[in-house]
C-alpha positions in Angstrom: -3.3 41.1 -43.0 -0.2 42.7 -41.5 -1.5 42.0 -38.0 -2.2 38.4 -38.8 1.3 37.9 -40.1 2.7 39.5 -36.9 0.5 37.2 -34.8 1.7 34.2 -36.8 5.3 35.2 -36.2 4.7 35.7 -32.5 3.1 32.2 -32.4 6.1 30.7 -34.1 8.5 32.4 -31.7 6.4 31.3 -28.7 6.5 27.7 -29.8 10.3 27.7 -30.3 10.6 29.3 -26.8 8.4 26.6 -25.2 10.4 23.8 -26.9 13.8 25.1 -25.9 12.8 26.4 -22.5 14.0 23.4 -20.5 17.3 22.7 -22.3 20.9 23.3 -21.2 23.3 21.2 -23.3 22.6 20.0 -26.8 25.5 17.6 -26.7 24.3 15.9 -23.5 24.6 12.1 -24.2 24.3 12.5 -28.0 27.0 12.2 -30.6 26.6 15.8 -31.6 29.9 17.4 -31.1 30.8 16.4 -34.7 33.4 19.0 -35.2 35.8 16.9 -33.1 34.8 13.4 -34.2 34.2 11.4 -37.3 34.5 12.8 -40.8 34.8 16.5 -41.3 33.2 17.8 -44.5 35.6 19.2 -47.1 33.4 22.1 -47.7 30.6 24.2 -46.2 27.0 23.3 -47.2 25.0 25.1 -49.8 21.5 26.1 -48.6 19.7 23.4 -50.6 21.7 20.7 -48.6 20.1 21.9 -45.4 16.5 21.1 -46.6 14.6 18.5 -44.6 12.4 17.8 -41.6 14.2 18.0 -38.3 13.0 16.6 -34.9 14.1 16.7 -31.3 14.0 12.9 -31.2 12.6 10.0 -33.2 8.8 10.0 -33.1 8.6 13.6 -31.8 5.5 15.6 -32.5 7.6 18.7 -32.9 9.0 18.9 -36.5 10.9 21.8 -37.9 10.8 22.0 -41.7 13.7 23.6 -43.4 13.0 24.6 -47.0 14.9 26.7 -49.6 13.8 28.9 -52.4 15.9 31.3 -54.5 18.8 30.9 -52.0 16.6 31.9 -49.1 16.2 29.4 -46.3 12.8 29.1 -44.5 11.8 27.5 -41.2 8.3 26.1 -40.8 6.7 24.9 -37.6 3.0 23.9 -37.2 2.3 25.6 -40.6 3.9 28.9 -39.6 6.7 29.9 -42.0 9.5 32.4 -41.5 12.5 33.4 -43.7 15.9 33.1 -42.0 18.6 35.7 -42.2 21.8 34.1 -43.4 24.9 35.0 -41.4 27.1 32.2 -42.9 26.6 28.9 -44.7 25.9 27.2 -41.3 24.5 30.1 -39.2 21.1 31.7 -39.6 19.0 34.1 -37.5 15.3 34.3 -36.7 13.5 37.6 -36.7 13.6 37.7 -32.9 17.4 37.3 -32.9 17.6 33.6 -32.0 20.3 31.7 -33.9 20.1 28.4 -35.7 23.5 26.8 -36.1 23.8 23.8 -38.5 26.4 21.1 -37.8 27.5 17.9 -39.3 27.3 14.2 -38.2 30.2 11.9 -37.6 29.6 10.7 -41.2 30.3 14.2 -42.4 26.7 15.1 -43.3 25.0 18.4 -42.4 21.9 16.9 -40.8 21.4 18.8 -37.5 21.0 22.2 -36.0 21.1 23.9 -32.6 18.7 26.6 -31.5 19.3 28.8 -28.5 16.9 30.6 -26.3 17.7 32.6 -23.1 21.2 31.0 -23.0 19.8 27.4 -23.3 20.4 25.2 -26.3 18.5 22.4 -28.0 19.6 20.0 -30.8 17.3 18.9 -33.7 18.4 16.2 -36.1 17.0 15.4 -39.6 14.4 12.6 -39.4 16.3 10.2 -41.8 19.3 10.3 -39.5 17.2 9.7 -36.5 15.6 6.7 -38.1 18.9 5.2 -39.2 20.3 5.6 -35.7 17.2 4.0 -34.2 17.3 1.0 -36.6 20.8 0.1 -35.5 19.7 -1.3 -32.2 16.9 -3.9 -32.1 17.3 -6.2 -29.1 17.1 -5.7 -25.3 20.3 -7.7 -24.7 22.1 -5.2 -27.0 20.5 -2.2 -25.2 21.7 -3.6 -21.9 25.1 -4.4 -23.2 25.5 -0.9 -24.5 24.2 0.5 -21.3 26.8 -1.3 -19.2 29.6 0.0 -21.4 28.5 3.6 -21.1 27.1 3.8 -17.5 28.9 6.4 -15.4 28.2 7.1 -11.7 27.6 10.8 -11.0 26.2 11.4 -14.5 23.3 10.6 -16.8 23.2 7.6 -19.1 20.7 7.1 -21.9 19.3 3.7 -23.0 16.2 1.8 -24.0 14.0 -0.8 -22.5 11.6 -3.3 -24.3 8.5 -3.3 -22.2 6.0 -6.1 -22.6 3.3 -3.6 -21.9 4.4 -0.7 -24.1 7.2 -1.8 -26.4 10.3 0.4 -26.9 10.8 2.8 -24.0 13.6 5.4 -24.2 14.9 6.6 -20.8 17.7 8.3 -19.0 19.2 7.3 -15.7 21.1 9.3 -13.1 23.3 7.2 -10.9 24.8 8.7 -7.7 28.6 9.0 -7.4 28.7 6.1 -4.9 27.0 3.7 -7.3 29.0 0.6 -8.3 28.0 -2.5 -10.2 30.1 -4.6 -7.9 28.5 -3.3 -4.7 25.5 -4.8 -2.9 24.3 -1.3 -1.8 20.7 -0.5 -2.9 19.2 2.9 -3.6 15.8 4.7 -3.6 14.3 5.5 -7.0 12.6 8.5 -8.5 10.6 8.1 -11.7 10.4 11.5 -13.6 7.5 12.0 -16.0 8.0 14.8 -18.5 5.4 17.3 -19.8 3.9 17.5 -23.3 6.5 17.6 -26.1 9.1 16.5 -23.6 11.3 13.4 -23.7 13.7 11.3 -21.6 16.2 14.1 -21.7 13.8 16.7 -20.2 15.1 16.1 -16.7 18.8 15.8 -17.5 18.6 18.9 -19.7 17.1 20.9 -16.8 18.9 19.5 -13.8 22.7 19.2 -14.0 24.1 16.0 -12.6 26.7 18.1 -10.8 23.9 19.8 -8.8 22.7 16.4 -7.6 26.2 15.2 -6.9 26.9 18.3 -4.7 23.6 17.9 -2.8 24.5 14.2 -2.1 28.1 15.0 -1.1 26.9 17.6 1.3 24.4 15.2 2.9 21.4 17.3 1.8 19.8 14.3 0.1 20.5 10.6 0.2 22.2 8.9 -2.8 19.4 8.0 -5.2 18.7 6.8 -8.7 16.5 9.0 -11.0 15.0 7.5 -14.1 13.4 9.9 -16.6 11.1 8.1 -19.2 9.8 9.1 -22.6 6.1 8.6 -22.9 4.7 6.5 -25.7 3.2 7.4 -29.0 -0.2 6.1 -30.1 -1.5 5.7 -33.7 -0.8 8.9 -35.7 2.1 9.7 -33.3 -0.3 11.2 -30.7 1.6 11.7 -27.5 0.4 9.1 -24.9 -0.9 10.2 -21.5 1.0 8.9 -18.5 -2.2 7.6 -17.1 -2.9 5.3 -20.1 -3.3 1.6 -19.4 0.0 0.8 -21.1 1.9 3.3 -18.9 0.1 2.1 -15.8 1.4 -1.4 -16.5 4.9 -0.1 -17.3 5.1 1.9 -14.0 3.2 -0.3 -11.6 3.7 -3.9 -12.7 5.8 -6.1 -10.5 6.4 -8.6 -13.3 9.9 -10.0 -13.5 10.3 -8.8 -17.1 8.8 -5.3 -16.8 10.5 -2.0 -16.1 10.5 -1.9 -12.3 12.2 -5.3 -12.0 14.7 -4.3 -14.7 15.7 -1.2 -12.8 16.0 -3.1 -9.6 18.3 -5.7 -11.3 20.4 -3.3 -13.3 20.7 -0.3 -11.0 19.9 -1.8 -7.6 17.2 0.9 -7.1 13.5 0.9 -6.1 13.5 -2.5 -4.6 10.2 -1.8 -3.0 7.3 0.5 -3.3 8.5 2.2 -0.1 11.6 3.4 -1.9 10.0 4.3 -5.3 8.8 7.9 -5.8 7.1 9.5 -8.7 7.7 13.1 -9.8 6.1 14.9 -12.8 5.9 18.2 -14.6 3.0 19.6 -16.5 1.3 16.6 -18.3 3.7 14.5 -16.2 2.3 16.1 -13.0 -1.2 14.8 -14.1 0.5 11.4 -14.1 2.1 11.9 -10.7 -1.3 12.8 -9.1 -3.0 10.0 -11.0 -0.6 7.4 -9.5 -0.7 8.9 -6.0 -4.5 8.6 -6.0 -5.0 5.3 -7.9 -1.9 3.3 -6.8 -0.8 4.7 -3.4 0.6 1.3 -2.4 3.0 1.2 -5.4 4.8 4.4 -4.6 6.5 6.1 -1.7 5.6 9.7 -2.6 4.5 11.9 -5.4 5.3 15.5 -6.5 3.4 17.3 -9.2 4.9 20.5 -10.7 2.8 22.9 -12.8 -0.3 20.8 -13.0 -2.6 22.4 -15.7 -4.5 19.5 -17.2 -8.0 20.7 -16.6 -9.3 17.9 -18.9 -8.2 15.3 -16.3 -9.9 16.9 -13.3 -13.2 14.9 -13.5 -11.3 11.6 -13.8 -9.1 12.5 -10.9 -12.0 13.4 -8.7 -13.7 10.1 -9.5 -10.5 8.1 -8.8 -10.0 9.9 -5.5 -13.7 9.4 -4.5 -13.7 5.7 -5.5 -10.3 5.0 -3.8 -10.9 7.2 -0.7 -10.7 4.4 1.9 -7.4 3.1 0.5 -6.0 6.6 0.2 -6.8 7.4 3.8 -5.4 4.1 5.1 -2.4 3.8 2.7 -2.0 7.2 1.2 1.4 8.5 0.3 2.9 12.0 0.8 1.7 14.2 -2.1 3.0 17.7 -3.1 1.5 20.0 -5.7 3.4 23.2 -6.7 2.8 25.8 -9.5 4.0 29.3 -10.4 1.5 32.2 -10.3 2.8 33.3 -13.7 2.1 30.0 -15.3 1.2 30.7 -19.0 -1.5 28.0 -19.1 -3.2 29.5 -16.1 -2.9 33.1 -17.2 -3.5 32.8 -20.9 -5.8 29.7 -21.1 -7.6 29.9 -17.9 -6.3 26.5 -16.6 -7.2 26.1 -12.9 -6.5 22.4 -12.3 -3.9 23.0 -9.5 -6.1 25.1 -7.2 -9.2 23.0 -8.0 -7.6 19.7 -7.2 -6.0 21.2 -4.1 -9.5 22.4 -2.9 -11.1 19.0 -3.8 -8.4 17.0 -1.9 -9.0 19.3 1.1 -12.8 18.6 0.9 -12.0 14.9 1.2 -9.5 15.4 4.0 -6.7 14.0 1.9 -3.4 15.4 3.3 -1.1 17.0 0.8 1.3 19.9 0.4 0.3 22.8 -1.9 2.5 25.8 -2.8 2.2 28.7 -5.4 5.5 30.3 -6.4 5.5 34.1 -6.9 6.7 35.2 -10.3 7.4 31.7 -11.7 6.1 30.5 -15.1 5.3 27.0 -16.4 8.8 25.9 -17.4 10.3 23.1 -15.4 13.7 24.8 -15.1 12.1 27.8 -13.3 9.9 25.7 -11.1 12.9 23.5 -10.1 15.2 26.4 -9.4 12.8 28.8 -7.6 12.7 29.2 -3.8 10.0 27.8 -1.5 8.4 30.0 1.1 11.0 29.0 3.7 13.8 30.0 1.3 14.9 26.5 0.3 15.8 25.6 -3.3 12.6 24.0 -4.6 14.2 21.1 -6.5 16.3 20.2 -3.4 13.3 20.5 -1.1 11.1 18.3 -3.2 13.8 15.6 -3.4 14.0 15.9 0.4 10.2 15.5 0.4 10.7 12.1 -1.3 13.6 11.3 1.0 11.4 11.8 4.1 8.9 9.3 2.7 11.6 6.7 2.1 12.5 6.9 5.8 9.0 6.3 7.0 8.5 3.1 9.0 
């Protein structure tokens, strides 16, 4: 029994580590720095006031349960329960030493907490507060109006889009420092597809806007727009695959009221398939390869980081085989990269990256393939590692897209 409890604790810690592994700034784009805005509570909370279900975002599959019994606060995740060590009324510690810091909203309510792992932080908010925040905005015109008031070149902005194909789509957008609403200049576009349990902030939380700004100012990459989308939720809140029919319509449709036309109008980006790249991590990398093989005429290039979706291999092979003539005549530059310490490959036997690499070779479909020594599954580590030639991988993969944009 003791061993089982230890394994349960290790599983809980592992899940928290995976969830927080890609995060940098819990206040990025959210009204979370409540100590400096809104109403300050006139007293610290008692433990029973912290009880509730907390999520990373509305509709998230990851829910932390906070309960209280006999003045002891417990954290529950996926059925695994752990008592928290109380440091102060707003600070608690997990057995592994990670801190949970509770904070208050602008309305003066203790309804959020921050976890920290390896120097990176992630914010979770009580579900009732997330639902109230989400219900305040209901119309695309309002979304766009709010977007225009908050958009800032050289930074990330967060908004929503009402897709005819998929409904409400949360997204982030990075605009280069040169971007101006009053200018006629147009920009290439990168769609970023997050991995399982990710969201529209997965890319902004992993890649500082300042890093992109510096690369652009030094002329290492051209000014570009990067849109990171949140995938949908099916019945029962099951996370939707990027290859679903709804997401295919969202990402490939040329309809005047769908996402690509909206981005073209609002951000002057991705005006053609030749300047629209797709980039994915983990489950999102399955999406990137899917679109490269099935819709090569709708994108300029595709990059797949940490592809471990073995369940999708047969479908991918079939798509590549059926679409081989179009891929050979209109194929786009495709790059697949993964670390040799990827947890899914090492612990679960996932072999989709080398298998799809070998299969594409067997069909004589050109593509880049690279395995990074000592790199695990996390997007932050894949992005920041060095390629064989010593280049920063994130920079080199954006340059990979840029070379495709310059093709005749």
